[in-house]
Structure formats: C-alpha cells, structure tokens
N, C-alpha and C positions, 0 to 999 in steps of 0.2 A: 105555301102562300108567301112566306117571308122571302123565299128566293125569287118568286114572281114579282113581288113589289120592288125588290132591289134591282132587278133587271129593268123594270119599267122606269125606275128613277134615273137610271143611266140614259134610257131613251128620252125621258123628259128633259134631261139636261141638254142632250143633243138637239132636240127640236126647238127649244127656246133659244139656244145659241143661234140657230138658223133664223129664227124669227127676228132677233135683234139685228143681225147683220144682213139678212135677206140673201143668204148664200147657202150652198150645200157643201159645207166644209168637211174635208177628210183629214183627220189628224196626221201630222207629219212630225213625229217626235224623234229627234236624233239620239245618238249615243251620248249619255251624260258623262262629263268629265268628273274626276274625284271632287272637284270644288264646285259642282253644279249648283248647290243650294246655299253656298256661302253668301251670295248677294242678297238673299232674303233677310239676313240678320245684320247686314252692314249698316253702320251709321252713315248718314248722308252728309259728309263733310266736304265733298268736292265742290267745284265751281259750277253752279247751275246755269249761269248766263249763256255759255256757248250752246247748250242744249235747248234752252228756251228760245234762242234766236233761230236755231234750226227748225224747231217745231213751228214757230210763228211763220217762218218763211214757207214751209210746206203747206200749212193751213191757208195762207194767203194765196198761194199758187192754185190750190184746189178751189178756193172761194171765187177765183176769177174765171172758173169754168174749164180750167186745164185738167187733163187726165192724169191722175196720180201714177198710173202704171208706167207712163213714159219716164217720169221722174224716178220711180223705183228701179227701173232697168238701168238707168244711168248710174244711180248711186250704188247699185249692186256691183257693177264693174269696178267702180272706184274702191268700194269696201274690200273687195277680194284682192286688190293690189296691195293693201296694207291691213292685214287682219289684226294687227296690234293696236290700231288707231280706234279708240272707242267712239270718237265723233263720226268717223266714217261708217262704222257699224250702226250707229244711232240714226244717221241720215237714211241709210238703206232700210233699217228696221221700221222706222216710223212711216216712211213713204210706202213701204210694202204693206204695212197694216192698213193704211188708208186706202190703198189700191185694192186690197183684198175685200174690203167692205163694199166695194162697188163692182165686184167681179163675180161672174158665174163660176169661175175656177180659181177660188182664192188660194188653194194649195200651191198653185204655180207661183204666186207672189211670195208666200210665206216660207216656202221650202228653203231650208238652210239658215233662216234668220235666227232660230233658237241656238244653233251651234255657233253662229258668228258672235252672238252676245256672250255665249258661254265661254268661249276661248279667248276673247279679247281682254285687254286690261280694264278692270272695272274703274270707272271714274268716281264711284261712290256718290252719285247724285240721285235725287228723287226722280228727276226727269228720265234718266236712263232706266231706273228700276220700274218706273211706270210702264214704259213701252215693253220691257221684258216681261213684266207681269201680264199685260194684255195679250201678248202673242202666245204665251204658254197657257194662260187660262182659256183662251179661245180654242186652243187645240185640245187640251185635256184639263178640266177644272180640278186639279189636285187639291185636296184639303190642306196639304202642306203649305199651300200658298196663302192660306187665310190670314196669317199673322202679318205678312208684308202687305197683303191687300188692305187690311184695316189701317195700317200705317199710311198707305197711299191715299186712302179716302180722307184721312185726317189732314193730309197735306194738300189734297185737291178736292175740297168738299163740294164743289159745284159741278163736278164732272159726272154726268149721268152714265156714260158708257162704262166708266171705271166702276161705278156702283153696281151696275148690272153684272159685271164679271166677278166682283167680290161676292155678290149674292151666290153666284154659281159655285164658288169654292167653299163657302160656308156650309155646314151640315146641321141645320136646326133639328133634324130628325133624331140624330144620335147625340149631339152635344147640346145640352140644355142651355148653357150660357150663350149659345149662338142664336137662339130663337129670337130674343128681343132685337139683337143686332140685325138679323136678316129681315125681320118685319119692318124695322125702322128704315132700312135702306130701300126696301120694296115700296113702302108707302111714300117715301120721298120721290121715287121714280114716278109713281102714279100722280103725285101732286105736281111734279115738274113737267110731265108730259102726259096729260090726261087723255090725249087723243091718239096715243101710240099703243097699238095692241100688245106689243111685247112687254110693256110696263105692267099691264094687268096679267099677262101670261106668267111673268116671273113672280108676281104676287100670289097667283094661284099655285104655282109650284112650291113656293115657300110654305103656304098653309098646308098643302098636301104632305110635304115632308114632315111637318110638325105633327100632322094627324097620324102618320105611320108609327109614331112613338106614343102620342098621347091617347089616340083612339077616341078623342073627344068629338062628338058630332058637330060641335060649333066650328071646329077647325075644318072639317070636311065641307061643311056648308059654306064657309067663307071661301074655300078653294073653288067650289062650284060657282059661287057668285062672281068671283074674279074671272073665271073662264067664260061665263055668260057675258060679262062686260066686253071681253075680247070679241065675241061674236057680234055684239051690238055695235061696236065702233069700227070694226074692220070691214073693208069692202067685201061683198058677198063671195067673190071667188078668191079671196086672199088665203094663202096656205094656212095662216094661223087660225082661220075659222074651222077648218077641218080638224086641225090638231086639237083645238079647244073642245069641239064636239066629242072627239074621241076620249079626251080626258074626263069630261063630264060623265060619259057613259061608264067609263072604267071606275071612277070614284063611286058612282052610284051602285055599281055591282058589288064593289068591295064593302060598302057600308050596309047594303041589304043582307049580305052574308053573315054579318055579325049578330 
C-alpha cells in the first residue's frame, strides 16, 4: 500500500502541474554540472533592475496579445551566441516559460533552458533565481528546491504561480514542519483565485499528502471537499474534473480499507 500511495503521489504532482499550466509537459532534465545547486543557497546581492526590466518588457509584450513563442525563439538564438551572458539566458528562459504555459508542446520551448541557466555566470539576483526555480519545479518538483522556493515566496509574496510550484516541492506528508507552510500557501491561492480549479486541486493534494502520514479522517475529508470544489467550478469537460473525480474515488477507497 505504501508503494502504491507513493506512486500515486507522483502522478498527483504531474496532473496538478498540468492543471495549472493547461499543458501536457514531459520533463526535460539535462545533465547537472558540479555546481548545479549552488544557486539555491546564493545570497541575492546582484543588481535586480536589468532583470526586472526584461521581465516587465516580456509581460507587456504578451499582454498586448503578442505570441511569446516568437519572442522565445528570437531570444534563444541570441542566448546561444553568448552563453556566458546571464541576461541573455534570462530573456530566453522567461520568454520560453511564458510560451510553454500557452503551448500544447511546452517541452519544445523549455528544452535546454535548465542547462543554459546552469552553465552561465550567476548574477546572484532573485529575479534570475525565480525563473530558474519555476523552470525546474515545473519539470521535476524536487524537494531540494523547497528552501529557495520559500525564500522566493518571501521576496515575491503576491505571485500565485510561484506559490503553486513551491507547494509542489514541499512535502507535508513526510516533513511535519512543512504542513502549515503548504496549507498556508494553498489557502492563499484559493483566496486569491477562487474560480481557478487548479487552486482547489493543489489544496486537495496538500491535504491528501498530509493524510498519508497523519491518517486523520479530517484530512482526507478536506482533500475530498477540495476536489469536489474543483468539479463544482470547472467546466463539465475540463480535464481537471475527471482528475478530481478519480482522486475522490481513490481517497475514498483508501479510507474505507482502514
């Protein structure tokens, strides 16, 4: 049973990632360099302004109805011409991340971004770390990212997408100290976006992970309630409805066997 629950937690992570981004993402994790995780513990002492300007420009570009994939392709070419320039990699990485969220084939946009960030010169900025975190967490929500994820949430407290992926890398089932953190972030998502099915889906996921350790019926009931809310607010043919129905049945089977 423990093996089965663990496998389904992996599936749960994958399906709720898809619900948030509305994509079918296939992880593209490159070869790690010896310094691959150093960035997660760096102090952010660099100049944030150039990266803020880049992000605002790309956000404005997309808000005007332009396709981010065109920008991502352009920036990819420029980034590959000078792999040591962190601003060039940041332009490509952020544009690619935004393009992936709107694409049916996000792996085509994100492929190579992780390695580009990994091998360039670190600017030691929160903006750079934020995009790096989002790209890796979207691919594979490593628990090792939890510390830098929490730091980023403190730096960018109003960013819901960031909170979503921080929840993904936290493990409230195995790490007791992460339970209140996960629930706080999940509840903030629901409060901020009460009509978004993925917000309730990640709340249900959080309660389910907690239940795998606590075995408290209150936690499983809250998980089921959150998934029922997904079904209530999502369009009838929305993929999240089917996923939520599946998880409700699964949780009910697990709790009945106890």
